[in-house]
mmCIF file as gemmi writes it, N, C-alpha and C atoms, coordinates in Angstrom:
data_model
loop_
_atom_site.group_PDB
_atom_site.id
_atom_site.type_symbol
_atom_site.label_atom_id
_atom_site.label_alt_id
_atom_site.label_comp_id
_atom_site.label_asym_id
_atom_site.label_entity_id
_atom_site.label_seq_id
_atom_site.pdbx_PDB_ins_code
_atom_site.Cartn_x
_atom_site.Cartn_y
_atom_site.Cartn_z
_atom_site.occupancy
_atom_site.B_iso_or_equiv
_atom_site.pdbx_formal_charge
_atom_site.auth_seq_id
_atom_site.auth_asym_id
_atom_site.pdbx_PDB_model_num
ATOM 1 N N . MET Axp A 1 ? 9.045 31.02 25 1 0 ? 1 A 1
ATOM 2 C CA . MET Axp A 1 ? 9.095 32.361 24.45 1 0 ? 1 A 1
ATOM 3 C C . MET Axp A 1 ? 10.034 32.423 23.251 1 0 ? 1 A 1
ATOM 4 N N . LEU Axp A 2 ? 10.863 31.436 23.094 1 0 ? 2 A 1
ATOM 5 C CA . LEU Axp A 2 ? 11.826 31.44 22.005 1 0 ? 2 A 1
ATOM 6 C C . LEU Axp A 2 ? 11.142 31.202 20.654 1 0 ? 2 A 1
ATOM 7 N N . LEU Axp A 3 ? 10.012 30.467 20.645 1 0 ? 3 A 1
ATOM 8 C CA . LEU Axp A 3 ? 9.354 30.133 19.395 1 0 ? 3 A 1
ATOM 9 C C . LEU Axp A 3 ? 8.316 31.168 18.974 1 0 ? 3 A 1
ATOM 10 N N . TYR Axp A 4 ? 8.084 32.174 19.798 1 0 ? 4 A 1
ATOM 11 C CA . TYR Axp A 4 ? 7.087 33.184 19.458 1 0 ? 4 A 1
ATOM 12 C C . TYR Axp A 4 ? 7.624 34.079 18.348 1 0 ? 4 A 1
ATOM 13 N N . ILE Axp A 5 ? 6.877 34.199 17.258 1 0 ? 5 A 1
ATOM 14 C CA . ILE Axp A 5 ? 7.339 34.993 16.122 1 0 ? 5 A 1
ATOM 15 C C . ILE Axp A 5 ? 6.711 36.378 16.142 1 0 ? 5 A 1
ATOM 16 N N . GLY Axp A 6 ? 5.458 36.453 16.486 1 0 ? 6 A 1
ATOM 17 C CA . GLY Axp A 6 ? 4.817 37.759 16.577 1 0 ? 6 A 1
ATOM 18 C C . GLY Axp A 6 ? 3.598 37.849 15.692 1 0 ? 6 A 1
ATOM 19 N N . PRO Axp A 7 ? 2.838 38.924 15.853 1 0 ? 7 A 1
ATOM 20 C CA . PRO Axp A 7 ? 1.604 39.073 15.076 1 0 ? 7 A 1
ATOM 21 C C . PRO Axp A 7 ? 1.846 39.424 13.613 1 0 ? 7 A 1
ATOM 22 N N . GLY Axp A 8 ? 3.036 39.856 13.271 1 0 ? 8 A 1
ATOM 23 C CA . GLY Axp A 8 ? 3.325 40.245 11.889 1 0 ? 8 A 1
ATOM 24 C C . GLY Axp A 8 ? 3.268 39.085 10.92 1 0 ? 8 A 1
ATOM 25 N N . VAL Axp A 9 ? 3.546 37.881 11.41 1 0 ? 9 A 1
ATOM 26 C CA . VAL Axp A 9 ? 3.535 36.716 10.532 1 0 ? 9 A 1
ATOM 27 C C . VAL Axp A 9 ? 2.107 36.394 10.099 1 0 ? 9 A 1
ATOM 28 N N . GLY Axp A 10 ? 1.15 36.548 10.978 1 0 ? 10 A 1
ATOM 29 C CA . GLY Axp A 10 ? -0.244 36.315 10.614 1 0 ? 10 A 1
ATOM 30 C C . GLY Axp A 10 ? -0.734 37.313 9.584 1 0 ? 10 A 1
ATOM 31 N N . VAL Axp A 11 ? -0.372 38.582 9.763 1 0 ? 11 A 1
ATOM 32 C CA . VAL Axp A 11 ? -0.757 39.618 8.807 1 0 ? 11 A 1
ATOM 33 C C . VAL Axp A 11 ? -0.092 39.357 7.464 1 0 ? 11 A 1
ATOM 34 N N . ALA Axp A 12 ? 1.177 38.986 7.483 1 0 ? 12 A 1
ATOM 35 C CA . ALA Axp A 12 ? 1.895 38.704 6.239 1 0 ? 12 A 1
ATOM 36 C C . ALA Axp A 12 ? 1.289 37.507 5.52 1 0 ? 12 A 1
ATOM 37 N N . THR Axp A 13 ? 0.852 36.503 6.264 1 0 ? 13 A 1
ATOM 38 C CA . THR Axp A 13 ? 0.221 35.335 5.652 1 0 ? 13 A 1
ATOM 39 C C . THR Axp A 13 ? -1.076 35.72 4.958 1 0 ? 13 A 1
ATOM 40 N N . ILE Axp A 14 ? -1.877 36.547 5.603 1 0 ? 14 A 1
ATOM 41 C CA . ILE Axp A 14 ? -3.133 36.998 5.001 1 0 ? 14 A 1
ATOM 42 C C . ILE Axp A 14 ? -2.853 37.805 3.737 1 0 ? 14 A 1
ATOM 43 N N . VAL Axp A 15 ? -1.868 38.665 3.776 1 0 ? 15 A 1
ATOM 44 C CA . VAL Axp A 15 ? -1.527 39.483 2.609 1 0 ? 15 A 1
ATOM 45 C C . VAL Axp A 15 ? -1.026 38.608 1.465 1 0 ? 15 A 1
ATOM 46 N N . ILE Axp A 16 ? -0.183 37.626 1.763 1 0 ? 16 A 1
ATOM 47 C CA . ILE Axp A 16 ? 0.343 36.744 0.723 1 0 ? 16 A 1
ATOM 48 C C . ILE Axp A 16 ? -0.769 35.916 0.096 1 0 ? 16 A 1
ATOM 49 N N . VAL Axp A 17 ? -1.692 35.408 0.903 1 0 ? 17 A 1
ATOM 50 C CA . VAL Axp A 17 ? -2.819 34.647 0.368 1 0 ? 17 A 1
ATOM 51 C C . VAL Axp A 17 ? -3.672 35.543 -0.528 1 0 ? 17 A 1
ATOM 52 N N . GLY Axp A 18 ? -3.896 36.774 -0.128 1 0 ? 18 A 1
ATOM 53 C CA . GLY Axp A 18 ? -4.656 37.712 -0.954 1 0 ? 18 A 1
ATOM 54 C C . GLY Axp A 18 ? -3.978 37.998 -2.281 1 0 ? 18 A 1
ATOM 55 N N . ILE Axp A 19 ? -2.655 38.17 -2.248 1 0 ? 19 A 1
ATOM 56 C CA . ILE Axp A 19 ? -1.915 38.423 -3.481 1 0 ? 19 A 1
ATOM 57 C C . ILE Axp A 19 ? -1.982 37.217 -4.41 1 0 ? 19 A 1
ATOM 58 N N . VAL Axp A 20 ? -1.845 36.017 -3.861 1 0 ? 20 A 1
ATOM 59 C CA . VAL Axp A 20 ? -1.925 34.807 -4.68 1 0 ? 20 A 1
ATOM 60 C C . VAL Axp A 20 ? -3.305 34.674 -5.303 1 0 ? 20 A 1
ATOM 61 N N . LEU Axp A 21 ? -4.361 34.954 -4.544 1 0 ? 21 A 1
ATOM 62 C CA . LEU Axp A 21 ? -5.716 34.891 -5.091 1 0 ? 21 A 1
ATOM 63 C C . LEU Axp A 21 ? -5.909 35.918 -6.201 1 0 ? 21 A 1
ATOM 64 N N . LEU Axp A 22 ? -5.373 37.123 -6.035 1 0 ? 22 A 1
ATOM 65 C CA . LEU Axp A 22 ? -5.468 38.13 -7.083 1 0 ? 22 A 1
ATOM 66 C C . LEU Axp A 22 ? -4.725 37.709 -8.339 1 0 ? 22 A 1
ATOM 67 N N . ILE Axp A 23 ? -3.557 37.073 -8.186 1 0 ? 23 A 1
ATOM 68 C CA . ILE Axp A 23 ? -2.806 36.608 -9.346 1 0 ? 23 A 1
ATOM 69 C C . ILE Axp A 23 ? -3.575 35.523 -10.082 1 0 ? 23 A 1
ATOM 70 N N . VAL Axp A 24 ? -4.181 34.604 -9.343 1 0 ? 24 A 1
ATOM 71 C CA . VAL Axp A 24 ? -4.957 33.528 -9.973 1 0 ? 24 A 1
ATOM 72 C C . VAL Axp A 24 ? -6.159 34.101 -10.72 1 0 ? 24 A 1
ATOM 73 N N . LEU Axp A 25 ? -6.891 35.015 -10.093 1 0 ? 25 A 1
ATOM 74 C CA . LEU Axp A 25 ? -8.052 35.612 -10.75 1 0 ? 25 A 1
ATOM 75 C C . LEU Axp A 25 ? -7.65 36.421 -11.981 1 0 ? 25 A 1
ATOM 76 N N . ALA Axp A 26 ? -6.546 37.154 -11.888 1 0 ? 26 A 1
ATOM 77 C CA . ALA Axp A 26 ? -6.087 37.936 -13.034 1 0 ? 26 A 1
ATOM 78 C C . ALA Axp A 26 ? -5.657 37.035 -14.18 1 0 ? 26 A 1
ATOM 79 N N . SER Axp A 27 ? -5.006 35.917 -13.876 1 0 ? 27 A 1
ATOM 80 C CA . SER Axp A 27 ? -4.568 35.011 -14.947 1 0 ? 27 A 1
ATOM 81 C C . SER Axp A 27 ? -5.766 34.344 -15.616 1 0 ? 27 A 1
ATOM 82 N N . ILE Axp A 28 ? -6.794 33.991 -14.842 1 0 ? 28 A 1
ATOM 83 C CA . ILE Axp A 28 ? -8.006 33.421 -15.438 1 0 ? 28 A 1
ATOM 84 C C . ILE Axp A 28 ? -8.679 34.457 -16.33 1 0 ? 28 A 1
ATOM 85 N N . LEU Axp A 29 ? -8.73 35.703 -15.887 1 0 ? 29 A 1
ATOM 86 C CA . LEU Axp A 29 ? -9.336 36.762 -16.686 1 0 ? 29 A 1
ATOM 87 C C . LEU Axp A 29 ? -8.562 36.984 -17.986 1 0 ? 29 A 1
ATOM 88 N N . VAL Axp A 30 ? -7.24 36.948 -17.93 1 0 ? 30 A 1
ATOM 89 C CA . VAL Axp A 30 ? -6.432 37.138 -19.134 1 0 ? 30 A 1
ATOM 90 C C . VAL Axp A 30 ? -6.655 35.99 -20.11 1 0 ? 30 A 1
ATOM 91 N N . VAL Axp A 31 ? -6.759 34.769 -19.609 1 0 ? 31 A 1
ATOM 92 C CA . VAL Axp A 31 ? -6.972 33.618 -20.49 1 0 ? 31 A 1
ATOM 93 C C . VAL Axp A 31 ? -8.345 33.685 -21.143 1 0 ? 31 A 1
ATOM 94 N N . LEU Axp A 32 ? -9.36 34.139 -20.41 1 0 ? 32 A 1
ATOM 95 C CA . LEU Axp A 32 ? -10.718 34.173 -20.939 1 0 ? 32 A 1
ATOM 96 C C . LEU Axp A 32 ? -11.053 35.447 -21.702 1 0 ? 32 A 1
ATOM 97 N N . TRP Axp A 33 ? -10.163 36.432 -21.722 1 0 ? 33 A 1
ATOM 98 C CA . TRP Axp A 33 ? -10.483 37.726 -22.307 1 0 ? 33 A 1
ATOM 99 C C . TRP Axp A 33 ? -10.736 37.636 -23.808 1 0 ? 33 A 1
ATOM 100 N N . ARG Axp A 34 ? -9.898 36.907 -24.55 1 0 ? 34 A 1
ATOM 101 C CA . ARG Axp A 34 ? -10.068 36.832 -26.002 1 0 ? 34 A 1
ATOM 102 C C . ARG Axp A 34 ? -11.359 36.139 -26.404 1 0 ? 34 A 1
ATOM 103 N N . PRO Axp A 35 ? -11.718 34.983 -25.84 1 0 ? 35 A 1
ATOM 104 C CA . PRO Axp A 35 ? -13.004 34.391 -26.23 1 0 ? 35 A 1
ATOM 105 C C . PRO Axp A 35 ? -14.197 35.277 -25.875 1 0 ? 35 A 1
ATOM 106 N N . ILE Axp A 36 ? -14.139 35.96 -24.736 1 0 ? 36 A 1
ATOM 107 C CA . ILE Axp A 36 ? -15.235 36.855 -24.36 1 0 ? 36 A 1
ATOM 108 C C . ILE Axp A 36 ? -15.312 38.022 -25.34 1 0 ? 36 A 1
ATOM 109 N N . LYS Axp A 37 ? -14.168 38.573 -25.703 1 0 ? 37 A 1
ATOM 110 C CA . LYS Axp A 37 ? -14.134 39.688 -26.644 1 0 ? 37 A 1
ATOM 111 C C . LYS Axp A 37 ? -14.651 39.26 -28.01 1 0 ? 37 A 1
ATOM 112 N N . ARG Axp A 38 ? -14.273 38.068 -28.444 1 0 ? 38 A 1
ATOM 113 C CA . ARG Axp A 38 ? -14.74 37.549 -29.724 1 0 ? 38 A 1
ATOM 114 C C . ARG Axp A 38 ? -16.252 37.327 -29.696 1 0 ? 38 A 1
ATOM 115 N N . MET Axp A 39 ? -16.772 36.819 -28.581 1 0 ? 39 A 1
ATOM 116 C CA . MET Axp A 39 ? -18.204 36.571 -28.472 1 0 ? 39 A 1
ATOM 117 C C . MET Axp A 39 ? -18.981 37.894 -28.483 1 0 ? 39 A 1
ATOM 118 N N . ILE Axp A 40 ? -18.479 38.904 -27.827 1 0 ? 40 A 1
ATOM 119 C CA . ILE Axp A 40 ? -19.135 40.207 -27.809 1 0 ? 40 A 1
ATOM 120 C C . ILE Axp A 40 ? -19.148 40.806 -29.213 1 0 ? 40 A 1
ATOM 121 N N . SER Axp A 41 ? -18.036 40.692 -29.93 1 0 ? 41 A 1
ATOM 122 C CA . SER Axp A 41 ? -18.001 41.251 -31.277 1 0 ? 41 A 1
ATOM 123 C C . SER Axp A 41 ? -18.936 40.487 -32.22 1 0 ? 41 A 1
ATOM 124 N N . ARG Axp A 42 ? -19.143 39.192 -31.995 1 0 ? 42 A 1
ATOM 125 C CA . ARG Axp A 42 ? -20.107 38.443 -32.812 1 0 ? 42 A 1
ATOM 126 C C . ARG Axp A 42 ? -21.529 38.912 -32.56 1 0 ? 42 A 1
ATOM 127 N N . PHE Axp A 43 ? -21.865 39.197 -31.297 1 0 ? 43 A 1
ATOM 128 C CA . PHE Axp A 43 ? -23.206 39.678 -30.988 1 0 ? 43 A 1
ATOM 129 C C . PHE Axp A 43 ? -23.458 41.066 -31.577 1 0 ? 43 A 1
ATOM 130 N N . LYS Axp A 44 ? -22.418 41.883 -31.618 1 0 ? 44 A 1
ATOM 131 C CA . LYS Axp A 44 ? -22.567 43.215 -32.189 1 0 ? 44 A 1
ATOM 132 C C . LYS Axp A 44 ? -22.623 43.168 -33.713 1 0 ? 44 A 1
ATOM 133 N N . GLY Axp A 45 ? -22.006 42.153 -34.314 1 0 ? 45 A 1
ATOM 134 C CA . GLY Axp A 45 ? -21.977 42.035 -35.763 1 0 ? 45 A 1
ATOM 135 C C . GLY Axp A 45 ? -20.771 42.672 -36.389 1 0 ? 45 A 1
ATOM 136 N N . ASP Axp A 46 ? -19.787 43.069 -35.59 1 0 ? 46 A 1
ATOM 137 C CA . ASP Axp A 46 ? -18.558 43.671 -36.113 1 0 ? 46 A 1
ATOM 138 C C . ASP Axp A 46 ? -17.627 42.593 -36.624 1 0 ? 46 A 1
ATOM 139 N N . LYS Axp A 47 ? -16.755 42.989 -37.538 1 0 ? 47 A 1
ATOM 140 C CA . LYS Axp A 47 ? -15.749 42.026 -38.01 1 0 ? 47 A 1
ATOM 141 C C . LYS Axp A 47 ? -14.376 42.605 -37.902 1 0 ? 47 A 1
């Protein structure tokens, strides 16, 4: 019984994994935003 931590650790682990996944997806989106924006403006013909 001394090593039992409780159900909160499992919930916290799921939340932390979700936050890390959101950070990774957001960073990929930020890196790809300029090339996507440039490609869209080329298709529209704007300068």
